[in-house]
C-alpha positions as CSV (number, residue, x, y, z in Angstrom):
1,M,76.4,85.8,79.1
2,T,79.4,86.5,76.7
3,W,83.0,85.5,77.1
4,L,83.7,89.1,78.2
5,D,81.7,88.5,81.4
6,W,84.3,86.0,82.5
7,L,87.1,88.6,82.5
8,P,88.1,89.6,86.1
9,G,87.1,93.2,85.5
10,R,83.6,92.2,84.3
11,R,82.7,89.6,86.9
12,P,81.1,90.8,90.1
13,P,83.7,90.6,92.9
14,P,83.3,88.0,95.6
15,A,81.4,89.5,98.5
16,I,83.2,90.2,101.7
17,D,81.3,88.2,104.3
18,D,79.9,90.0,107.4
19,L,82.3,88.6,110.0
20,R,85.4,89.3,107.9
21,W,84.1,92.8,107.2
22,H,83.2,93.7,110.7
23,N,86.6,92.5,112.0
24,A,88.3,94.6,109.4
25,V,86.2,97.7,110.1
26,G,87.1,97.3,113.8
27,G,90.8,97.5,112.9
28,C,90.4,100.5,110.6
29,P,89.3,103.6,112.5
30,L,88.9,105.6,109.3
31,A,86.2,103.1,108.1
32,L,84.7,102.9,111.6
33,R,83.8,106.6,111.5
34,L,82.1,106.5,108.1
35,S,78.3,106.7,107.9
36,A,76.6,103.3,107.5
37,A,75.9,104.1,103.8
38,D,79.6,105.0,103.1
39,R,80.8,101.9,104.9
40,E,78.7,99.8,102.6
41,R,80.0,101.7,99.6
42,L,83.6,101.1,100.9
43,R,82.8,97.4,101.3
44,G,81.9,97.1,97.6
45,L,85.0,99.1,96.5
46,A,87.3,97.1,98.7
47,A,85.8,93.8,97.2
48,K,86.6,95.1,93.7
49,F,90.1,96.1,94.8
50,L,90.8,92.6,96.1
51,Q,89.5,91.1,92.9
52,R,91.4,93.4,90.5
53,K,94.6,94.2,92.2
54,K,97.2,91.5,92.7
55,F,99.3,91.6,95.9
56,Y,103.0,90.8,95.9
57,P,104.2,90.4,99.5
58,T,108.0,90.5,99.6
59,D,110.0,88.8,102.4
60,M,106.8,88.4,104.4
61,E,103.5,86.6,104.5
62,L,100.4,88.8,104.0
63,E,97.2,87.5,105.5
64,A,93.7,88.1,104.1
65,K,92.9,90.6,106.8
66,Q,96.0,92.6,106.0
67,R,95.1,92.7,102.3
68,L,91.6,93.9,103.2
69,L,92.9,96.6,105.5
70,I,95.1,97.9,102.7
71,A,92.2,97.7,100.2
72,M,89.9,99.7,102.5
73,Q,92.4,102.5,102.9
74,A,93.2,102.5,99.2
75,C,89.5,102.9,98.4
76,M,88.8,105.5,101.0
77,P,89.9,108.4,98.8
78,V,87.7,107.3,95.9
79,L,84.4,106.9,97.8
80,R,82.9,109.7,95.7
81,M,84.8,109.1,92.5
82,G,84.2,105.4,92.1
83,F,86.6,102.5,91.4
84,R,87.4,103.8,87.9
85,A,89.7,106.4,89.6
86,L,92.0,103.5,90.5
87,R,92.4,102.4,86.9
88,G,95.7,101.9,85.0
89,W,97.6,99.7,87.5
90,Q,97.2,96.2,88.9
91,G,99.8,95.5,91.6
92,V,100.4,96.1,95.3
93,V,103.9,95.3,96.5
94,V,104.2,95.0,100.3
95,Y,107.4,94.9,102.2
96,P,107.6,94.2,106.0
97,G,109.2,97.5,106.7
98,E,110.8,100.5,104.9
99,F,112.6,99.6,101.7
100,K,115.5,101.0,99.7
101,V,115.2,102.1,96.1
102,R,117.7,103.6,93.7
103,H,116.7,106.6,91.6
104,S,118.5,108.1,88.7
105,H,118.5,111.9,88.1
106,H,119.5,113.4,84.8
107,D,120.7,117.1,85.0
108,S,119.6,118.5,81.6
109,S,122.0,121.4,81.9
110,T,125.1,119.3,82.3
111,G,124.0,115.9,81.0
112,V,125.2,114.3,84.2
113,V,123.3,111.3,85.5
114,T,123.5,110.7,89.2
115,E,122.1,107.8,91.2
116,R,121.1,107.8,94.9
117,D,119.5,105.4,97.3
118,Q,116.4,106.3,99.2
119,V,114.7,104.6,102.1
120,L,110.9,104.8,101.6
121,S,107.7,103.8,103.4
122,G,105.7,103.9,100.1
123,E,106.0,104.6,96.4
124,A,103.7,104.9,93.4
125,W,104.3,104.9,89.7
126,K,101.9,105.9,87.0
127,I,101.4,102.5,85.5
128,G,103.5,100.5,88.0
129,P,102.5,99.0,91.3
130,L,101.6,100.6,94.6
131,V,104.5,99.9,97.0
132,L,104.0,99.9,100.7
133,S,105.7,99.2,104.0
134,W,103.4,97.1,106.2
135,A,105.1,98.4,109.3
136,N,104.0,101.9,108.3
137,V,100.5,100.8,107.3
138,E,100.2,99.1,110.7
139,H,101.4,102.2,112.5
140,D,98.9,104.4,110.7
141,L,96.1,102.1,111.7
142,A,97.1,102.2,115.3
143,N,97.6,106.1,115.2
144,P,94.9,107.2,112.7
145,W,94.6,110.8,113.7
146,E,98.2,111.9,113.8
147,G,98.2,113.3,110.2
148,F,99.9,110.4,108.4
149,N,98.6,107.6,106.2
150,V,101.0,106.0,103.8
151,V,98.2,104.3,101.8
152,V,96.3,107.5,101.3
153,H,99.5,109.3,100.4
154,E,100.4,106.9,97.6
155,I,96.8,106.7,96.3
156,A,96.8,110.5,96.1
157,H,99.9,110.2,93.8
158,K,98.0,107.6,91.7
159,L,95.0,110.0,91.4
160,D,97.4,112.9,90.6
161,M,99.0,110.8,87.8
162,L,95.7,110.0,86.0
163,D,96.2,113.0,83.7
164,G,100.0,113.1,83.5
165,P,103.0,113.6,85.8
166,P,102.3,114.2,89.5
167,D,102.0,118.0,89.6
168,G,99.4,118.4,92.4
169,V,96.5,118.8,90.0
170,P,94.5,115.6,89.6
171,P,91.5,115.4,87.3
172,L,89.0,117.6,89.1
173,P,85.2,116.9,89.7
174,R,82.7,118.9,87.8
175,G,82.1,122.3,89.4
176,T,85.7,122.6,90.7
177,S,87.6,125.4,89.0
178,R,91.0,124.2,87.8
179,R,92.3,127.8,87.9
180,A,91.1,128.2,91.6
181,W,92.7,124.9,92.4
182,I,96.0,125.8,90.9
183,D,96.1,129.3,92.4
184,T,95.2,128.1,95.9
185,F,97.6,125.1,96.0
186,Q,100.4,127.1,94.4
187,R,100.2,129.9,97.0
188,A,100.0,127.4,99.8
189,Y,102.9,125.4,98.5
190,D,105.0,128.5,98.1
191,R,104.2,129.6,101.7
192,L,105.2,126.2,103.0
193,A,108.4,126.1,101.0
194,H,109.3,129.6,102.2
195,E,108.8,128.6,105.8
196,V,110.8,125.4,105.4
197,R,113.7,127.3,103.8
198,R,113.7,129.7,106.8
199,G,113.8,126.8,109.2
200,E,110.4,127.6,110.8
201,A,108.1,125.1,112.5
202,T,105.2,124.2,110.2
203,L,101.8,122.7,110.7
204,I,102.1,120.8,107.5
205,D,105.0,118.3,107.3
206,A,108.1,119.8,105.7
207,Y,108.2,116.9,103.2
208,A,105.3,118.5,101.4
209,A,107.7,121.3,100.3
210,T,109.6,118.8,98.2
211,N,107.4,119.5,95.1
212,P,103.7,120.2,94.3
213,G,103.0,116.5,93.8
214,E,104.2,115.7,97.3
215,Y,102.3,118.7,98.7
216,F,99.1,117.3,97.3
217,A,99.8,113.8,98.7
218,V,100.7,115.1,102.2
219,V,97.7,117.4,102.5
220,S,95.5,114.5,101.4
221,E,96.8,112.5,104.4
222,L,95.9,115.4,106.6
223,H,92.4,115.6,105.1
224,F,91.7,112.0,106.2
225,S,93.7,111.9,109.5
226,D,93.9,115.5,110.9
227,P,91.7,117.9,109.0
228,R,91.5,120.4,111.8
229,R,95.3,121.0,111.5
230,L,94.9,121.4,107.7
231,V,92.1,123.9,108.2
232,Q,94.3,125.8,110.6
233,A,97.2,125.8,108.3
234,E,95.5,126.3,104.9
235,P,91.7,126.7,105.0
236,G,91.5,127.2,101.2
237,V,93.3,123.9,100.5
238,A,91.1,122.2,103.1
239,A,88.0,123.4,101.4
240,L,89.1,122.2,98.0
241,L,90.0,118.8,99.4
242,R,86.5,118.5,101.0
243,G,85.0,119.1,97.6
244,Y,87.4,116.6,96.0
245,Y,87.3,113.7,98.5
246,G,84.2,114.5,100.4
247,Y,83.9,114.8,104.2
248,S,86.7,113.5,106.4
249,P,86.1,110.5,108.7
250,A,88.2,112.4,111.2
251,G,85.4,115.0,111.5
């Protein structure tokens, strides 16, 4: 054994004991619907997540089960890709509810910088932490098939940013055409943006029309929590996400 083996990323993670794991699976419907083999794979990934990501609860206490439930959902999108897809960041900030952030916007045409406050349920930065509202995490666990999952949404942003700014085109698996991905997603995004501008009711949440990065994160939520609605709205996007993430636990 060398000194490198003592680094947190090199040591095998502490195993999640059976009782703790079964209790957590019972509280996470997405995990409950996985095959037995995929649940075991998720168990190993979640153990690594708990070992390598540091939690920063803010204005709240965060119990071990809560950390595990977040870890399980964060690892769900990378069941096929492996833990390396979660590289490049170390922290998970958890607030009790929605939180306020201040963002600056620079208008390149005028040089004017404006600031505005936003109330968010989650946020992700390229090398910064994952930021979550526990109230929203808890709501998604209690209502798993309504089309929303804040942890999956923010992990989708993390995956998208592995190769640069969040543009809706993450690093793609071998065999997936980048051109087909871009063409399919761009047409779908343009359709949604057009429907939203016209004030039409949409199957995909209107927030996805904010930009292509948000579109990818929102349809990723649908893949895991309401894939039938996604197939109905955009079958091409649904097919590409099945190839990217694997089958949906929602069926």
